[in-house]
PLY file of the C-alpha trace (Angstrom):
ply
format ascii 1.0
element vertex 152
property float x
property float y
property float z
element edge 151
property int vertex1
property int vertex2
end_header
16.97 36.23 -1.38
14.17 35.37 -3.77
10.56 34.71 -3.02
9.74 31.17 -1.85
7.33 29.48 -4.24
5.02 26.70 -3.20
3.88 24.07 -5.68
0.31 23.05 -5.06
-1.33 19.91 -6.30
-4.92 20.36 -7.37
-7.68 18.71 -5.40
-9.54 15.80 -6.94
-13.32 15.82 -7.26
-13.83 12.10 -6.60
-11.36 9.35 -5.86
-8.77 8.21 -3.37
-5.81 9.91 -1.72
-3.15 7.73 -0.10
-1.00 9.89 2.16
1.86 9.33 4.61
3.46 6.65 2.43
7.12 6.20 3.40
9.07 7.76 0.50
10.99 4.53 -0.11
7.70 2.58 -0.44
5.92 4.90 -2.90
6.84 3.01 -6.06
6.00 -0.33 -4.42
2.49 1.01 -3.73
2.20 2.26 -7.33
3.21 -1.19 -8.63
1.00 -3.13 -6.20
-2.06 -1.12 -7.27
-1.21 -1.39 -10.98
-1.54 2.37 -11.37
0.38 2.25 -14.65
-2.76 0.69 -16.19
-5.26 3.24 -14.85
-6.52 5.79 -17.38
-7.90 8.38 -14.93
-5.80 11.25 -13.57
-3.10 10.19 -11.11
-0.86 12.57 -9.20
1.96 11.37 -7.00
4.80 12.97 -5.15
7.73 11.59 -3.26
10.33 12.89 -0.84
7.86 15.51 0.36
8.56 17.02 3.78
6.65 15.39 6.62
6.82 16.33 10.30
5.95 12.74 11.23
8.17 10.79 8.80
10.84 13.22 7.60
10.07 12.36 3.98
6.82 10.95 2.63
4.98 10.09 -0.54
1.41 10.79 -1.62
-0.82 9.41 -4.38
-4.08 10.95 -5.64
-6.18 8.83 -7.99
-9.29 10.32 -9.60
-12.49 8.27 -9.84
-10.94 5.10 -8.36
-11.81 3.43 -5.05
-9.71 0.47 -3.96
-10.89 -2.91 -2.72
-10.15 -4.27 0.76
-7.70 -6.72 -0.85
-5.79 -3.84 -2.51
-5.79 -1.84 0.73
-4.38 -4.84 2.63
-1.57 -5.09 0.05
-0.73 -1.42 0.61
-0.72 -1.97 4.40
1.99 -4.63 4.06
4.47 -2.21 2.44
3.22 1.08 3.93
1.46 0.30 7.25
1.54 3.94 8.42
-0.24 5.21 5.30
-3.59 6.94 5.49
-6.31 6.50 2.88
-8.90 9.22 2.26
-12.03 8.77 0.14
-12.99 11.96 -1.73
-16.46 12.79 -3.07
-17.30 16.24 -4.50
-13.91 17.59 -3.30
-14.67 16.60 0.32
-13.03 13.88 2.43
-15.95 11.59 3.28
-13.95 8.72 4.81
-10.54 8.42 6.44
-8.82 5.11 7.03
-5.59 4.51 8.92
-4.13 1.41 7.29
-3.44 -1.55 9.52
-1.94 -4.92 8.78
-4.64 -7.57 9.27
-4.01 -10.61 11.50
-4.45 -12.98 8.55
-4.09 -12.49 4.81
-5.13 -14.61 1.85
-4.06 -14.47 -1.77
-1.82 -11.43 -1.33
1.71 -12.74 -0.69
3.73 -15.57 -2.24
5.14 -18.15 0.17
8.93 -17.90 0.49
9.27 -21.72 0.69
9.86 -23.07 -2.86
8.47 -26.48 -1.76
5.18 -25.05 -0.45
2.04 -26.46 -2.07
0.95 -22.89 -2.94
3.93 -22.59 -5.30
3.03 -25.79 -7.20
-0.74 -26.18 -7.07
-3.64 -23.77 -7.64
-3.99 -23.19 -3.89
-4.67 -19.67 -2.60
-1.93 -18.54 -0.20
-2.87 -17.97 3.43
-0.75 -16.48 6.19
-1.04 -15.55 9.84
0.82 -12.39 10.82
3.16 -13.32 13.67
4.94 -9.95 13.81
4.00 -6.57 12.33
7.26 -4.77 12.99
9.35 -6.28 11.55
6.80 -7.96 9.31
6.81 -11.77 9.61
4.17 -14.06 8.11
3.62 -17.76 8.85
2.29 -19.90 6.01
-0.89 -21.82 6.86
0.21 -24.80 4.74
3.97 -25.32 5.24
4.39 -23.19 8.40
7.52 -21.49 7.02
8.12 -17.85 7.91
8.25 -15.17 5.21
9.89 -11.95 6.41
9.92 -8.40 5.04
13.11 -8.99 3.11
11.59 -11.91 1.16
8.07 -10.52 0.77
6.64 -10.91 -2.73
3.21 -9.40 -3.34
1.10 -11.34 -5.88
0 1
1 2
2 3
3 4
4 5
5 6
6 7
7 8
8 9
9 10
10 11
11 12
12 13
13 14
14 15
15 16
16 17
17 18
18 19
19 20
20 21
21 22
22 23
23 24
24 25
25 26
26 27
27 28
28 29
29 30
30 31
31 32
32 33
33 34
34 35
35 36
36 37
37 38
38 39
39 40
40 41
41 42
42 43
43 44
44 45
45 46
46 47
47 48
48 49
49 50
50 51
51 52
52 53
53 54
54 55
55 56
56 57
57 58
58 59
59 60
60 61
61 62
62 63
63 64
64 65
65 66
66 67
67 68
68 69
69 70
70 71
71 72
72 73
73 74
74 75
75 76
76 77
77 78
78 79
79 80
80 81
81 82
82 83
83 84
84 85
85 86
86 87
87 88
88 89
89 90
90 91
91 92
92 93
93 94
94 95
95 96
96 97
97 98
98 99
99 100
100 101
101 102
102 103
103 104
104 105
105 106
106 107
107 108
108 109
109 110
110 111
111 112
112 113
113 114
114 115
115 116
116 117
117 118
118 119
119 120
120 121
121 122
122 123
123 124
124 125
125 126
126 127
127 128
128 129
129 130
130 131
131 132
132 133
133 134
134 135
135 136
136 137
137 138
138 139
139 140
140 141
141 142
142 143
143 144
144 145
145 146
146 147
147 148
148 149
149 150
150 151
């Protein structure tokens, strides 16, 4: 038997760590945040062992702090994720993500006839169920579920 080696990911000086992302949602979070366009250091891992989830993903982004709108988008696809704000290598804030009761301008309405799909009207939904995720459009009252969720 050989020696077990552990790969360690270096700490970031300043930035954001998003942890406890379900492994199958990691790339959705990367896409939602547009991380492919960020020029600072980004480290991510997937299918990492987690006592809580079995497998998880993690993202570390140097020198970037996300807006409430971006955090709400993450919550829709990874509601169990945890967001840590890092300053001078120390965690200064911890946030357990939660799906808000209402969202605006984040999700496309599933109904092709909805006014939000034809006019410059900002989408608006009330969350009617968080697990499974179900959103009710403010304008046409149609339900968009997890399977048909499109983040904008």
